[in-house]
C-alpha positions in Angstrom: 9.9 -11.5 -3.6 12.3 -13.8 -1.7 15.2 -11.7 -2.1 13.5 -8.7 -0.5 11.7 -10.8 2.2 15.2 -12.1 3.2 16.6 -8.6 3.0 13.8 -7.2 5.5 14.5 -10.0 7.9 18.1 -9.8 8.1 18.2 -6.2 8.4 15.3 -5.7 10.6 13.3 -3.4 8.2 10.4 -1.9 9.9 9.1 0.2 7.3 9.3 0.7 3.4 7.9 3.8 1.8 7.2 4.8 -1.4 5.4 7.3 -3.6 5.1 5.2 -6.9 5.1 1.6 -7.9 6.2 0.7 -11.5 8.8 -1.8 -11.9 9.0 -5.4 -11.5 11.2 -4.8 -8.3 8.9 -2.1 -6.7 6.2 -4.8 -6.9 8.3 -7.5 -5.5 9.2 -5.3 -2.5 5.6 -4.2 -1.7 4.7 -8.2 -2.0 7.7 -8.9 0.3 6.5 -6.7 2.9 3.0 -8.5 3.1 4.8 -11.8 3.9 7.3 -9.9 6.3 6.2 -10.4 9.9 7.8 -7.1 10.9 8.0 -5.0 7.7 4.9 -2.5 7.0 4.4 -0.8 3.5 3.5 2.9 3.5 2.3 4.7 0.2 2.1 8.3 -0.3 -0.2 8.5 -3.5 -0.1 11.8 -5.3 -3.8 11.6 -5.8 -5.8 10.9 -9.2 -8.7 11.7 -11.0 -9.3 7.9 -11.5 -9.6 7.0 -8.1 -13.4 6.1 -8.8 -12.0 2.6 -10.3 -12.7 0.2 -7.7 -10.3 -2.1 -9.1 -7.5 0.1 -8.0 -8.3 -1.0 -4.3 -7.7 -4.5 -5.3 -4.6 -3.9 -7.7 -2.7 -1.6 -5.4 -4.0 0.0 -2.0 -5.0 -3.3 -0.3 -1.2 -4.3 -0.5 -0.2 -1.5 1.9 -0.4 -1.1 5.8 -0.7 2.7 5.5 -1.9 4.7 2.4 -2.0 8.4 2.2 -3.6 10.4 -0.5 -3.1 13.9 -1.4 -7.1 14.3 -1.8 -9.8 13.9 0.9 -12.2 12.7 -1.7 -9.9 10.0 -2.8 -9.2 8.8 0.9 -13.1 8.7 1.7 -13.7 6.5 -1.3 -10.9 4.4 -0.4 -12.1 3.8 3.1 -15.3 2.9 1.6 -14.1 0.3 -0.6 -11.8 -1.2 2.1 -15.0 -1.3 4.7 -17.3 -2.7 2.3 -14.8 -5.6 1.6 -14.3 -6.3 5.3 -10.7 -5.4 5.3 -8.8 -3.6 8.3 -5.8 -2.4 6.2 -4.7 -0.5 5.0 -5.1 2.7 7.6 -6.1 5.3 5.1 -5.7 9.0 5.5 -4.8 12.4 3.6 -2.2 14.7 3.9 
């Protein structure tokens, strides 16, 4: 995480974009964006039938500044989770 945070700040990275998160490095990159004052994280999600698992919001979605889903129902569900927990981010939409 320190490496990514330093890189974001030194290179003046404004946004990081991902469509998947599997590796330790990808998790560290997302965590670093949360620590950075200027770097925002954007996630384009492929959509999932398992979106009703509320834990996904806490383990994945809340770590982003912008979250785009390919399904309207998933977007609505995650907006409800975000609002229920008094969070302001991520901004959630569908594409």
